Each structure stands twice: as C-alpha cells, then as structure tokens.
C-alpha positions as a Markdown table, in Angstrom:
| # | Residue | x | y | z |
|---|---|---|---|---|
| 1 | Met | -9.8 | 8.5 | 5.1 |
| 2 | Gly | -10.7 | 7.7 | 1.4 |
| 3 | Thr | -10.0 | 11.5 | 0.8 |
| 4 | Leu | -6.4 | 11.1 | 2.0 |
| 5 | Tyr | -5.7 | 8.1 | 0.5 |
| 6 | His | -6.5 | 9.3 | -2.6 |
| 7 | Leu | -4.3 | 12.1 | -1.9 |
| 8 | Leu | -1.3 | 10.7 | -0.7 |
| 9 | Gly | -1.5 | 7.3 | -2.1 |
| 10 | Asn | -1.2 | 4.5 | -0.4 |
| 11 | Met | -3.0 | 3.4 | 2.9 |
| 12 | Glu | -0.2 | 3.4 | 5.3 |
| 13 | Asp | 0.2 | 7.3 | 4.4 |
| 14 | Ala | -4.1 | 8.2 | 5.3 |
| 15 | His | -3.0 | 5.7 | 8.4 |
| 16 | Asp | -0.7 | 8.6 | 9.6 |
| 17 | Ala | -2.2 | 11.4 | 7.8 |
| 18 | Leu | -5.5 | 10.6 | 9.5 |
| 19 | Gln | -3.8 | 10.3 | 13.3 |
| 20 | Glu | -2.0 | 13.2 | 12.5 |
| 21 | Thr | -5.4 | 15.6 | 11.6 |
| 22 | Phe | -6.4 | 13.9 | 15.3 |
| 23 | Ile | -3.8 | 14.8 | 17.0 |
| 24 | Lys | -4.4 | 18.7 | 15.1 |
| 25 | Cys | -8.0 | 18.8 | 15.4 |
| 26 | Trp | -7.4 | 17.3 | 19.4 |
| 27 | Arg | -4.7 | 20.1 | 20.3 |
| 28 | Asn | -7.0 | 23.1 | 18.8 |
| 29 | Arg | -9.8 | 21.7 | 20.1 |
| 30 | Glu | -10.7 | 25.2 | 22.2 |
| 31 | Lys | -11.2 | 26.4 | 19.0 |
| 32 | Leu | -15.1 | 24.7 | 18.1 |
| 33 | Pro | -17.2 | 27.2 | 19.7 |
| 34 | Glu | -16.0 | 29.9 | 16.8 |
| 35 | Ile | -16.6 | 27.9 | 14.0 |
| 36 | Asp | -19.5 | 27.3 | 12.0 |
| 37 | Asn | -18.9 | 24.5 | 9.6 |
| 38 | Val | -17.0 | 21.5 | 12.0 |
| 39 | Arg | -16.5 | 19.6 | 9.1 |
| 40 | Ala | -15.4 | 21.8 | 6.9 |
| 41 | Trp | -12.7 | 22.4 | 9.5 |
| 42 | Ile | -11.5 | 19.4 | 9.7 |
| 43 | Phe | -11.6 | 18.5 | 6.4 |
| 44 | Arg | -9.2 | 21.7 | 5.6 |
| 45 | Ile | -7.0 | 20.0 | 8.5 |
| 46 | Ala | -6.7 | 17.3 | 6.6 |
| 47 | Val | -6.3 | 18.1 | 3.1 |
| 48 | Asn | -3.5 | 20.5 | 4.3 |
| 49 | Thr | -1.7 | 17.5 | 6.4 |
| 50 | Gly | -2.0 | 15.5 | 3.3 |
| 51 | Arg | -0.5 | 18.7 | 1.5 |
| 52 | Asp | 2.5 | 18.3 | 3.5 |
| 53 | Met | 3.1 | 14.6 | 3.7 |
| 54 | Arg | 2.5 | 14.2 | 0.1 |
| 55 | Met | 5.6 | 17.2 | -0.8 |
| 56 | Thr | 7.1 | 15.6 | 2.5 |
| 57 | Ala | 7.1 | 12.1 | 0.3 |
| 58 | Trp | 8.4 | 14.0 | -3.0 |
| 59 | Arg | 11.1 | 15.7 | -1.6 |
| 60 | Arg | 12.1 | 12.2 | -0.2 |
| 61 | Lys | 11.1 | 10.6 | -4.1 |
| 62 | Arg | 9.9 | 8.2 | -2.3 |
| 63 | Gln | 7.1 | 5.7 | -4.2 |
| 64 | Ala | 4.0 | 5.1 | -3.3 |
| 65 | Leu | 3.6 | 1.5 | -2.7 |
| 66 | Gly | 0.7 | -0.6 | -3.8 |
| 67 | Asp | -2.5 | -1.5 | -1.4 |
| 68 | Glu | -3.3 | -4.9 | -2.4 |
| 69 | Glu | -2.3 | -6.4 | 1.2 |
| 70 | His | -5.4 | -4.6 | 2.8 |
| 71 | Ser | -8.1 | -5.2 | 0.0 |
| 72 | Val | -10.7 | -7.8 | 1.0 |
| 73 | Pro | -13.7 | -9.2 | -1.1 |
| 74 | Ser | -16.3 | -9.2 | 0.0 |
| 75 | Ser | -17.7 | -13.2 | 1.1 |
| 76 | Glu | -20.8 | -12.6 | -0.8 |
| 77 | Ala | -19.5 | -11.3 | -4.3 |
| 78 | Gln | -18.7 | -13.8 | -7.0 |
| 79 | Pro | -15.2 | -14.1 | -8.4 |
| 80 | Ala | -16.2 | -12.5 | -12.3 |
| 81 | Ala | -18.2 | -9.8 | -10.7 |
| 82 | His | -15.5 | -9.4 | -7.8 |
| 83 | Ala | -12.9 | -9.0 | -10.1 |
| 84 | Gln | -14.6 | -6.4 | -12.4 |
| 85 | Arg | -15.3 | -4.5 | -10.0 |
| 86 | Ser | -11.7 | -4.1 | -9.0 |
| 87 | Glu | -10.4 | -3.7 | -12.6 |
| 88 | Gln | -13.3 | -0.3 | -13.0 |
| 89 | Met | -12.0 | 0.7 | -9.0 |
| 90 | Glu | -8.2 | 0.3 | -9.8 |
| 91 | His | -8.8 | 2.4 | -13.1 |
| 92 | Leu | -11.1 | 5.0 | -11.8 |
| 93 | Arg | -7.8 | 5.0 | -8.6 |
| 94 | Ile | -5.3 | 5.6 | -11.4 |
| 95 | Ala | -8.3 | 8.0 | -13.6 |
| 96 | Val | -8.3 | 10.2 | -10.3 |
| 97 | Ser | -4.7 | 9.4 | -9.4 |
| 98 | Gln | -3.6 | 11.7 | -12.3 |
| 99 | Leu | -5.9 | 14.4 | -11.9 |
| 100 | Arg | -4.0 | 17.8 | -11.0 |
| 101 | Asp | -3.7 | 18.2 | -7.1 |
| 102 | Glu | -6.1 | 21.5 | -7.3 |
| 103 | Glu | -8.5 | 19.3 | -9.4 |
| 104 | Arg | -8.3 | 16.3 | -7.4 |
| 105 | Glu | -8.6 | 17.9 | -3.6 |
| 106 | Val | -11.7 | 19.3 | -5.3 |
| 107 | Phe | -13.5 | 16.3 | -6.4 |
| 108 | Leu | -12.3 | 14.6 | -3.4 |
| 109 | Leu | -14.0 | 16.9 | -1.2 |
| 110 | Arg | -17.1 | 16.6 | -3.1 |
| 111 | Gln | -17.1 | 12.9 | -3.2 |
| 112 | Asn | -15.7 | 11.5 | -0.5 |
| 113 | Gly | -15.8 | 14.2 | 1.9 |
| 114 | Asp | -19.3 | 15.2 | 0.2 |
| 115 | Leu | -18.7 | 18.6 | 1.1 |
| 116 | Thr | -20.8 | 21.2 | -0.8 |
| 117 | Tyr | -18.9 | 23.9 | -3.2 |
| 118 | Glu | -19.1 | 26.2 | -0.7 |
| 119 | Ala | -18.0 | 24.1 | 2.2 |
| 120 | Ile | -15.1 | 23.3 | -0.1 |
| 121 | Ala | -14.0 | 27.3 | -0.7 |
| 122 | Glu | -14.4 | 27.6 | 2.7 |
| 123 | Thr | -12.1 | 24.9 | 3.9 |
| 124 | Leu | -9.4 | 25.7 | 1.2 |
| 125 | Ser | -9.4 | 29.2 | 1.2 |
| 126 | Ile | -10.5 | 30.0 | -2.7 |
| 127 | Pro | -13.3 | 31.2 | -4.3 |
| 128 | Leu | -16.3 | 29.7 | -5.1 |
| 129 | Gly | -15.5 | 30.2 | -8.5 |
| 130 | Thr | -12.1 | 28.8 | -8.4 |
| 131 | Val | -14.3 | 25.5 | -6.6 |
| 132 | Lys | -16.2 | 25.3 | -9.2 |
| 133 | Thr | -14.0 | 25.4 | -12.4 |
| 134 | Arg | -11.5 | 22.8 | -11.0 |
| 135 | Met | -14.6 | 20.2 | -10.1 |
| 136 | Arg | -15.3 | 21.0 | -13.9 |
| 137 | Met | -11.9 | 20.3 | -15.6 |
| 138 | Ala | -12.1 | 17.4 | -12.5 |
| 139 | Leu | -15.0 | 15.5 | -14.4 |
| 140 | Ala | -13.6 | 16.1 | -18.1 |
| 141 | Asn | -10.7 | 15.0 | -17.5 |
| 142 | Leu | -12.0 | 11.5 | -15.7 |
| 143 | Arg | -14.1 | 11.1 | -17.8 |
| 144 | Gln | -11.8 | 11.6 | -20.7 |
| 145 | His | -9.5 | 9.0 | -18.9 |
| 146 | Leu | -12.4 | 6.1 | -18.3 |
| 147 | Ala | -14.0 | 6.3 | -21.5 |
| 148 | Pro | -14.3 | 2.8 | -23.6 |
| 149 | Thr | -11.7 | 3.1 | -26.1 |
| 150 | Glu | -13.1 | 1.9 | -29.4 |
| 151 | Thr | -12.1 | -0.9 | -30.9 |
| 152 | Pro | -10.4 | -0.8 | -34.9 |
| 153 | Arg | -13.7 | -2.1 | -37.5 |
| 154 | Lys | -11.8 | -4.9 | -39.6 |
| 155 | Asn | -12.2 | -3.7 | -43.3 |
| 156 | Pro | -14.8 | -6.2 | -44.6 |
| 157 | Leu | -13.2 | -6.5 | -47.9 |
C-alpha cells in the first residue's frame, strides 16, 4: 500500500490501485504454478497498475489531494514528538515525490516492498545494473533534498 501511495500521491488512488491489483492477480491465479517469485509478480502488477493510474490522472491533469484526514496520531506519542515525526515524514514524502518516476519505483520496491535488487529487476523487467544505478541516484537525490540546511553565521564584528 505504501508503494502505491507514493507512486500515486494520495490514499484514495492507492486504495483503488490496490483493489485493481487484487482483481488482476485473482484473474491470473492460474499462472501461479509457473511463477518463481510470487511477491515480485504481485509487485509488478501493482507497479504497473499504479503507473497506469498515474498516467490517467496526469492526462486528466488531476491534482493529488492531501491525506491528512487519514492520519491518526498514536495515543502514546507526546504531541511535540508526534509533530516532529509528522514533519520529518512530510519532508521525506516530499523528497520521495520529487524523485524521477524510475528512481521512485526502485526506491519504493526496495524500501516498502523489501525486494532484493534481483527481484526488482525481474519485477520491472530491467537489467540489474539499471536497478542499482537508479537506487544509487535515488539515494543521492534524497540525501541532497533531506540534508539539513545551514543557517548563515553572523559576523561577530
């Protein structure tokens, strides 16, 4: 679900994509005995569904809506800690959304899908070296975007 959320930009579309993914998997369940890596197969269907939905939304020039109404703070978290964590997550969400689509897909499959680089290559039907390059670029871009900004020092004189 997290992968679809980051691919599509809002929870409603992610839920729709997840349901569509389930339907596609169910319709093709007879292929399961032939599939070596079921997890990669499911993620391939999910990523392709997310791509299709993203392109459809882009063509309609649809803007993603915020997902604040779906956020439920933990009853155990202190308000200040929760606010800081929310701010950090928002910065991360923005940073991930600014990655190129190819980088974002590889990053999300590795982080959210917990897939190996080999499984990602299989899922996206791309060479292993391309997966590693995209991941390296994604991490470099995220580091750059999330690096703390330095405040200029005042001259003591």
